[in-house]
Structure formats: C-alpha cells, structure tokens
C-alpha positions, 0 to 999 in steps of 0.5 A: 500500499502506498501512503503519502507523508506530510509532516511538520516536526518540531526540533528539540534540544536533545536528539529525537527520531523523525518518527517513533515507529519504523517507517520506510519511505522516500521523502524530501526533508527540508529545513525552513528558511525561517528557522532560527538556527541549523538543525543537526542530524546524527550522522552514521558515525555519531557526528553532528551533521548540520543542515542550514536554514533553507536546505533540503534533501531527498532520501530514497527508501530510508527508515525514518525512525533511524534518522535523529535530529536536534537543534534550536527549540522552536525550529521545525523540519518538514517531511514530504513524500511517501511509502512507494 
C-alpha cells in the first residue's frame, strides 16, 4: 500500500527520531528558511551533521525512525513524500 507522508516536526534540544515507529519511505526533508538556527542530524558515525536554514534533501527508501535530529527549540523540519 502506498501512503503519502506530509509532516512538520518540531526540533528539540536533544536528539529525537523523525518518527517513533519504523517507517520506510522516500521523502524530501527540508529546513525552513525561517528557522532560527541549524538543525543537526546524527551522522552514521555519531557526528553532528548541520543542515542550514533553507536546505533540503531527498532520501530514497530510508527508515525514518533511524534518522535523529536536534537543534534550536521552536525550529521545525518538513517531510514530504511517501511509502512507494
């Protein structure tokens, strides 16, 4: 079954997964240009990977529960895609 995914996720000061339960999808993740600061993604080697305001990337067939983010409280990221 194919499902559309459209979510706005609030950033917290500590790392949190994009979704709580496993969900494999192809999505475009964007950091709105109105964010106050960078959003950090937890790299596969444990490093902080900064995404700047206005940055966006498309990820294909990834488990969204394995991607973790942190940053400035009040900032957001946007997910748009689907499970196809």
